[in-house]
C-alpha positions in Angstrom: 125.5 13.9 -64.4 127.7 14.5 -67.5 125.6 17.3 -69.1 127.2 20.3 -67.6 127.6 22.3 -70.8 124.7 21.4 -73.1 125.4 23.7 -76.1 129.1 22.9 -75.9 128.3 19.3 -76.4 126.0 20.1 -79.4 129.0 22.0 -80.9 131.3 19.0 -80.5 128.7 16.7 -82.1 128.0 18.9 -85.0 130.8 18.4 -87.4 131.3 14.7 -87.0 127.6 13.7 -87.3 126.8 16.0 -90.2 129.9 14.8 -92.0 128.6 11.3 -91.6 125.2 12.3 -93.0 126.9 14.1 -95.9 128.8 10.9 -96.7 125.5 8.9 -96.5 124.0 11.3 -99.0 127.1 11.1 -101.2 127.0 7.3 -101.3 123.3 7.5 -102.4 121.9 5.5 -99.4 118.3 6.1 -98.7 117.6 8.7 -101.4 114.2 7.3 -102.1 111.3 7.6 -99.7 110.1 4.1 -100.6 111.6 1.1 -98.9 114.4 -0.8 -100.7 114.5 -4.5 -101.0 116.6 -6.5 -98.5 120.3 -6.7 -99.5 120.3 -3.7 -101.8 122.7 -0.9 -101.1 120.8 2.0 -102.8 121.9 3.6 -106.0 121.5 6.3 -108.5 123.4 9.5 -108.9 123.2 12.4 -106.4 123.2 16.1 -106.8 126.1 18.2 -105.4 126.3 17.8 -101.6 126.1 21.0 -99.6 129.1 21.6 -97.4 128.3 20.2 -94.0 127.8 22.6 -91.2 127.5 22.1 -87.4 124.4 22.5 -85.3 125.4 25.9 -84.2 125.9 27.3 -87.8 122.4 26.9 -89.2 118.9 27.7 -88.0 116.4 25.0 -89.0 112.8 25.8 -88.3 111.6 22.3 -89.1 109.3 20.9 -86.4 110.5 17.4 -85.5 107.7 14.9 -85.3 108.3 12.8 -82.2 106.4 9.5 -81.5 106.1 8.8 -77.8 104.8 5.3 -76.9 103.4 4.1 -73.6 105.9 1.3 -73.5 107.8 1.1 -70.3 111.2 0.9 -72.0 110.5 4.1 -73.9 111.4 6.0 -70.8 114.2 8.1 -72.4 111.8 9.6 -75.0 109.1 10.1 -72.4 111.5 11.8 -70.0 113.0 14.0 -72.7 109.5 15.3 -73.4 108.3 15.5 -69.8 111.4 17.2 -68.3 111.8 19.6 -71.2 115.1 18.3 -72.6 113.9 18.6 -76.2 113.2 22.3 -75.5 116.5 22.8 -73.6 118.5 21.8 -76.7 116.6 24.2 -78.8 114.4 21.7 -80.7 111.1 22.6 -82.2 109.0 19.5 -81.9 105.5 18.1 -81.7 104.3 14.8 -80.4 102.8 12.3 -82.9 99.7 10.4 -81.8 100.8 6.7 -82.2 97.2 5.3 -82.0 98.4 1.7 -81.8 100.9 2.1 -84.6 104.6 1.7 -84.2 107.0 4.5 -84.9 108.3 2.6 -87.8 104.8 2.3 -89.3 104.4 6.0 -88.9 107.7 6.6 -90.6 106.6 4.6 -93.6 103.5 6.7 -93.9 105.5 9.9 -93.6 104.0 10.9 -90.3 107.0 10.9 -88.0 110.8 11.2 -88.0 112.1 9.2 -85.1 112.4 5.5 -84.5 112.7 4.2 -81.0 112.4 0.5 -80.6 114.0 -2.8 -79.6 117.0 -3.3 -81.8 116.0 -6.8 -83.1 112.6 -5.4 -84.2 114.1 -2.4 -86.1 116.8 -4.6 -87.7 114.3 -7.0 -89.1 112.3 -4.1 -90.6 115.4 -2.6 -92.1 116.2 -5.9 -93.7 112.7 -5.8 -95.3 113.3 -2.3 -96.7 112.4 0.1 -93.9 114.1 3.4 -94.7 115.6 4.1 -91.2 119.1 4.5 -89.9 119.9 3.5 -86.4 122.3 6.0 -84.7 122.6 5.2 -81.0 122.1 2.6 -78.3 120.0 3.8 -75.5 119.7 1.2 -72.7 120.2 -2.5 -71.9 118.1 -5.3 -70.7 114.3 -4.9 -70.8 113.6 -8.6 -71.6 113.7 -11.4 -69.0 112.7 -15.1 -68.6 110.4 -16.2 -65.8 110.2 -19.8 -64.7 107.0 -21.2 -63.2 106.3 -22.2 -59.6 107.7 -25.5 -58.2 109.9 -25.8 -61.2 113.2 -27.5 -61.7 114.2 -24.7 -64.1 117.1 -22.8 -62.7 119.0 -21.8 -65.9 118.3 -21.7 -69.6 120.1 -25.0 -69.9 117.2 -26.6 -68.0 114.6 -25.6 -70.7 115.2 -28.6 -73.0 111.8 -30.4 -73.5 109.9 -27.6 -71.8 106.8 -25.6 -72.9 107.8 -22.0 -73.3 105.7 -18.9 -73.9 106.4 -15.8 -75.8 104.2 -12.7 -76.5 102.9 -11.6 -79.8 104.5 -13.9 -82.4 107.4 -16.2 -83.1 109.2 -13.3 -84.7 108.8 -11.0 -81.8 112.0 -9.7 -80.0 111.3 -11.9 -76.9 110.8 -14.9 -79.1 114.1 -14.2 -80.9 116.0 -13.5 -77.8 114.7 -16.8 -76.3 116.0 -18.6 -79.3 119.3 -16.9 -79.0 119.6 -17.9 -75.3 118.5 -21.5 -76.1 121.1 -21.7 -78.9 123.8 -20.4 -76.6 122.9 -23.2 -74.2 123.0 -25.8 -76.9 119.3 -26.4 -77.1 117.7 -26.6 -80.6 115.0 -24.1 -81.4 114.9 -24.2 -85.2 112.3 -26.1 -87.3 115.0 -28.6 -88.2 116.0 -29.2 -84.6 113.2 -28.2 -82.2 113.9 -29.3 -78.6 111.4 -27.1 -76.9 107.7 -26.3 -77.4 107.4 -22.5 -78.0 103.8 -21.2 -77.7 102.5 -17.7 -78.6 100.2 -15.8 -76.2 99.0 -12.3 -75.7 100.8 -10.5 -73.0 97.9 -10.7 -70.6 97.5 -14.4 -71.1 101.1 -15.3 -70.2 100.4 -15.0 -66.4 97.4 -17.3 -66.6 99.3 -19.9 -68.7 102.2 -19.9 -66.2 100.1 -20.0 -63.1 97.9 -22.9 -64.4 101.0 -24.9 -65.5 100.2 -24.7 -69.2 103.7 -23.4 -69.8 106.8 -23.9 -67.8 108.1 -20.4 -68.3 108.1 -17.4 -70.6 110.3 -14.7 -72.1 108.8 -11.2 -72.2 109.5 -7.5 -71.6 109.4 -5.6 -68.3 107.5 -4.7 -66.3 105.3 -7.6 -67.3 107.8 -10.2 -66.1 108.3 -8.6 -62.7 104.5 -8.1 -62.2 103.7 -11.7 -63.0 106.5 -12.9 -60.7 104.7 -11.0 -57.9 101.4 -12.5 -58.8 102.5 -16.2 -59.2 103.9 -17.5 -56.0 107.1 -19.5 -56.4 107.9 -18.2 -59.9 111.4 -17.0 -60.4 113.3 -14.9 -62.9 116.1 -17.2 -64.0 117.6 -15.2 -66.9 118.0 -11.4 -67.3 119.0 -9.7 -70.5 120.8 -7.0 -68.6 123.1 -9.4 -66.8 123.3 -12.6 -68.9 126.7 -13.1 -70.3 125.2 -13.4 -73.8 123.6 -10.0 -73.8 125.0 -7.9 -70.9 127.1 -5.8 -73.2 124.5 -5.5 -76.0 122.0 -2.7 -76.2 118.4 -3.6 -76.1 116.7 -0.5 -77.4 118.0 1.9 -80.0 117.3 5.4 -81.4 117.1 5.9 -85.2 115.7 8.4 -87.7 114.1 8.2 -91.1 116.9 8.4 -93.7 115.1 11.4 -95.3 115.1 13.3 -92.0 118.8 12.5 -91.4 119.8 13.8 -94.7 117.6 16.9 -94.6 118.0 17.9 -91.0 121.3 16.5 -89.5 121.6 19.3 -87.0 118.2 18.6 -85.6 119.0 14.9 -85.4 122.0 15.8 -83.3 119.7 17.7 -80.9 117.3 14.8 -80.6 120.3 12.5 -79.7 121.5 14.9 -77.1 118.1 15.3 -75.5 117.6 11.6 -75.3 121.0 11.1 -73.8 120.2 13.8 -71.2 117.1 11.8 -70.4 119.2 8.6 -70.0 121.5 10.4 -67.6 118.6 11.6 -65.5 117.1 8.1 -65.4 120.5 6.6 -64.4 121.0 9.2 -61.6 117.4 9.3 -60.3 115.4 6.3 -61.3 112.7 7.1 -58.7 112.3 10.6 -60.1 112.1 9.1 -63.6 109.5 6.6 -62.6 107.4 9.4 -61.0 107.7 11.5 -64.1 106.5 8.6 -66.3 103.5 8.1 -64.0 102.7 11.7 -63.4 102.5 12.4 -67.2 100.3 9.5 -67.8 102.8 7.5 -69.9 102.7 4.5 -67.6 99.7 3.2 -65.8 101.5 1.0 -63.2 101.2 2.6 -59.8 104.1 0.5 -58.3 106.6 3.3 -58.6 109.2 1.5 -56.4 109.1 -1.5 -58.8 109.3 0.8 -61.8 112.3 2.6 -60.4 114.0 -0.6 -59.6 113.5 -1.8 -63.2 114.6 1.5 -64.8 117.8 1.4 -62.7 118.5 -2.2 -63.9 118.3 -1.2 -67.5 121.7 0.7 -67.4 120.6 3.7 -69.4 123.2 5.7 -71.3 123.3 6.8 -74.9 126.3 5.6 -76.9 126.7 5.5 -80.7 129.9 3.5 -81.0 128.9 0.8 -78.5 125.5 0.8 -80.1 127.0 0.0 -83.4 129.0 -2.9 -81.8 125.7 -4.2 -80.4 124.0 -3.9 -83.7 126.7 -5.9 -85.5 126.6 -8.6 -82.8 122.9 -8.8 -83.0 122.9 -9.0 -86.8 125.4 -11.9 -86.7 123.2 -13.7 -84.1 120.0 -13.2 -86.2 121.8 -14.4 -89.3 122.9 -17.5 -87.5 119.3 -18.2 -86.5 118.2 -17.8 -90.1 116.0 -14.8 -89.2 118.0 -12.3 -91.3 118.5 -13.6 -94.8 120.8 -11.1 -96.4 122.6 -10.7 -99.7 125.5 -9.2 -97.8 127.6 -9.8 -94.7 126.5 -8.7 -91.3 129.2 -6.0 -91.4 128.0 -4.7 -94.7 124.4 -4.7 -93.4 125.6 -2.8 -90.3 127.5 -0.2 -92.3 124.4 0.4 -94.5 121.9 0.7 -91.7 123.8 2.3 -88.8 125.2 5.8 -88.8 127.7 6.8 -86.1 127.0 10.1 -84.4 130.5 10.9 -83.3 133.3 9.3 -81.3 133.6 12.2 -78.9 130.1 13.0 -77.6 128.7 9.6 -76.7 
């Protein structure tokens, strides 16, 4: 593992990230706690900016409010809490009860400080005014496509004219990723050129729809896809986000913070990033141990720890701020091409406004 000198790494992080936050404050981005309209860059004058200091030069007693979901792909946050990484980096923190609300909803209501979610989901909310800055990619590939039994579907290119399922809504990350994969294969999925039949189901109903032949396949998150594959004889995963050429180099889930928290507590944000990256390293080096920690702490209900470990291993965990920004820009371009993001700015400008680099050295 690469975390041999924890506090040394915090020191290296300090100056670069706090300088970035100081610049953010100077430019006037995110000064208001209320969301801004899509396409706006913020405004208004700012008071004098305090000279930035590193994480080792200031003691901040603020208690960071950490939302920890039961989502399988939230393993880095779960592990950082379960194995004491938040404590090891010197963070004062408390868990926020999510109660069926997303981290982003809790940020809007002023009840938490951290955003951890699928990049496509956070990006759409930022475009709609969510006052959050993404800072780091966390892992790859938690969405896959499962084709039904006795199917002639072997690749995405075989989906033309098929009935396809997605969970939640047509704007959900699996639905958007399906459209991106279809577009990449030359298959229309827009209202003007619809060459597939996309249907929305609850996650629990996707297995039934597939097994009964109501749909020919579906895109969804793990471990749902792998579990349904084991339940429906003859079904086959024909596309994996972690390995598909379209997305293998693009982060799936990202870490972010409320803009207010970033500006007020940059040193604490650094510590959160470090703890999450430490958790990523643990998952990458010991996926079986990570799966056991998830289950033992009650975060995940699935008792198939071998499957859980296999999936965690496939996600390629590893925090990276610069690669995360590259993924963010690539995803923004793709969503603009789909007409999902309608911006009064370029994808590059949108990225610069909504993504803050931690540092080029630490991640």
